[in-house]
C-alpha positions in Angstrom: 0.0 0.0 0.0 1.3 3.5 -0.7 0.3 7.0 0.4 -1.3 7.8 -3.0 -3.8 5.0 -2.7 -4.6 5.9 0.9 -5.1 9.5 0.0 -7.4 8.6 -2.9 -9.5 6.4 -0.5 -9.7 9.3 2.0 -10.9 11.7 -0.7 -13.4 9.3 -2.0 -14.9 8.7 1.5 -14.9 12.4 2.4 -16.8 13.2 -0.8 -19.3 10.4 -0.2 -20.0 11.5 3.4 -20.4 15.1 2.4 -22.8 14.3 -0.4 -24.8 11.7 1.4 -25.3 12.8 5.0 -29.1 12.2 4.9 -28.7 8.7 3.5 -26.3 7.8 6.2 -28.4 9.4 9.0 -31.6 7.6 7.7 -29.8 4.3 7.6 -28.5 4.8 11.2 -31.9 5.7 12.4 -33.5 2.5 10.9 -34.8 3.6 7.5 -33.9 1.9 4.2 -32.1 -1.4 3.9 -28.5 -2.7 3.3 -29.1 -3.1 -0.4 -30.0 0.6 -0.8 -26.8 1.8 0.9 -24.6 -0.7 -1.0 -26.0 -0.1 -4.4 -26.0 3.7 -4.0 -22.3 3.6 -2.9 -21.3 1.4 -5.8 -23.1 3.5 -8.4 -21.3 6.6 -7.2 -18.0 4.9 -7.0 -18.2 3.1 -10.4 -19.9 5.9 -12.3 -17.2 5.9 -15.0 -18.2 2.3 -15.8 -21.5 3.5 -17.1 -20.1 6.3 -19.4 -16.6 5.2 -20.6 -16.7 3.7 -24.0 -14.0 1.3 -23.2 -13.5 1.0 -19.5 -10.3 -0.8 -18.4 -11.5 -4.0 -16.7 -8.3 -6.0 -17.4 -6.2 -7.6 -14.7 -6.6 -6.7 -11.0 -8.8 -3.7 -11.6 -11.5 -5.7 -13.3 -11.2 -8.4 -10.6 -11.8 -5.8 -7.9 -14.9 -4.4 -9.7 -16.4 -7.8 -10.3 -15.7 -8.8 -6.6 -17.5 -5.6 -5.5 -20.6 -6.5 -7.5 -20.6 -10.0 -6.1 -20.0 -9.2 -2.4 -21.2 -5.8 -1.5 -24.9 -5.8 -0.5 -26.9 -4.3 -3.4 -24.2 -5.2 -5.9 -26.7 -6.8 -8.3 -28.8 -3.6 -8.2 -25.8 -1.4 -8.9 -24.6 -3.6 -11.8 -28.0 -3.6 -13.3 -28.3 0.2 -13.1 -24.8 0.9 -14.5 -25.2 -1.6 -17.3 -28.6 -0.1 -18.2 -27.0 3.3 -18.4 -24.4 1.9 -20.8 -27.1 0.4 -23.1 -29.2 3.6 -23.0 -26.1 5.5 -24.2 -25.5 3.1 -27.0 -22.5 1.5 -25.4 -21.7 -2.2 -25.4 -21.4 -4.3 -22.2 -17.7 -5.0 -21.5 -16.8 -8.6 -22.2 -15.6 -9.0 -18.6 -19.1 -8.2 -17.3 -21.1 -10.3 -19.7 -21.3 -13.3 -17.3 -22.6 -11.1 -14.5 -25.2 -9.4 -16.9 -26.3 -12.9 -18.0 -27.1 -13.8 -14.4 -29.0 -10.5 -13.9 -31.1 -11.2 -17.0 -31.8 -14.7 -15.8 -32.6 -13.4 -12.3 -29.9 -15.6 -10.9 -27.9 -14.6 -7.8 -24.5 -13.0 -8.6 -22.9 -15.1 -5.9 -23.9 -18.0 -3.5 -24.3 -15.5 -0.7 -26.6 -13.2 -2.7 -29.1 -16.0 -3.1 -29.8 -15.9 0.6 -29.4 -12.2 1.0 -32.9 -10.9 0.2 -34.1 -7.4 1.1 -32.6 -7.4 4.6 -33.1 -4.3 6.6 -30.1 -5.0 8.8 -29.7 -4.9 12.5 -32.2 -2.9 14.5 -29.7 -1.5 17.0 -27.9 1.7 16.0 -24.5 0.2 16.7 -25.3 -2.8 14.5 -26.4 -0.5 11.7 -23.3 1.6 12.1 -21.1 -1.5 11.8 -23.1 -2.6 8.8 -22.5 0.7 7.0 -18.8 0.8 8.0 -18.4 -2.8 6.8 -19.6 -1.8 3.3 -17.5 1.3 3.2 -14.4 -0.5 4.5 -14.8 -3.3 1.9 -15.0 -0.7 -0.9 -11.9 1.0 0.3 -10.1 -2.3 0.6 -11.2 -3.6 -2.8 -10.9 -0.5 -4.9 -8.1 1.4 -3.4 -6.0 -1.5 -2.0 -5.9 -0.3 1.6 -5.9 -2.9 4.4 -8.7 -3.1 6.9 -6.4 -2.1 9.8 -2.7 -1.8 10.5 -1.0 -3.6 13.3 -0.2 -1.6 16.5 3.4 -0.8 15.5 2.4 0.5 12.1 -0.6 2.4 13.4 1.7 4.6 15.5 4.0 5.2 12.5 3.2 8.6 11.0 4.9 7.6 7.7 2.8 4.5 7.2 -0.3 5.0 4.9 -3.7 5.0 6.7 -5.8 1.9 6.8 -9.5 1.7 5.9 -10.5 1.9 9.6 -8.3 4.9 10.2 -9.8 6.7 7.2 -13.4 5.8 8.3 -12.7 7.1 11.8 -11.3 10.4 10.6 -13.9 11.1 7.9 -17.1 9.8 9.5 -16.7 11.0 13.1 -18.8 14.1 12.4 -21.8 12.2 11.1 -21.3 9.3 13.5 -20.1 10.9 16.7 -19.5 7.7 18.6 -16.7 6.8 16.2 -14.7 9.7 17.6 -13.8 7.8 20.7 -12.8 4.5 18.9 -9.4 3.3 17.8 -8.9 1.7 14.4 -8.1 -1.8 15.9 -11.4 -1.7 17.9 -13.4 -0.7 14.8 -11.7 -3.5 12.8 -12.8 -6.0 15.6 -16.3 -4.6 15.5 -16.5 -5.0 11.7 -15.1 -8.6 11.9 -17.5 -9.5 14.7 -20.4 -8.0 12.7 -19.6 -9.9 9.5 -19.1 -13.1 11.4 -22.5 -12.8 13.1 -24.3 -11.5 9.9 -23.1 -13.8 7.1 -26.1 -12.8 4.9 -24.7 -9.2 5.0 -21.0 -9.8 4.8 -20.8 -11.9 1.6 
């Protein structure tokens, strides 16, 4: 991981939070469902996929994007919306995404987990919904920007070491989720892992 990737991840999350405070607050207060949050996030993040004539989906980059569609809650909704935008603009579906689109058209799950996912509303408790949201955001930062979930204790104290997903989330989301202000990155990482272990339908 390098500082450039970490900074790009931070800028992305900062923009997302600034532009979507109401969506975040509604989710934390019990409105909407996990698929709404996940699909909305992916559509913002992968907007270029809908408008670039020849998006680069080769190698690792393409694998990251396909993995996001398959594992982030709402990934199938996001893929459908983005591909619909391409078709409406007269653009072809990239060859790398044809298998996913075929599953969408056949109304088949994009992954084994998605089959059992359904339209889950997520945990009722605010902390649970917070961890669900943070789980989605951390997975996006990990997959798309290549940042780790958390650094070990020694690296976390090293000012020259690039920030992890949890460090970025704590810095950029404390204003909209005040209880994050008192947490450390390693504790947030533990909360995410515990949440994903206990909510396999959500974690993918």
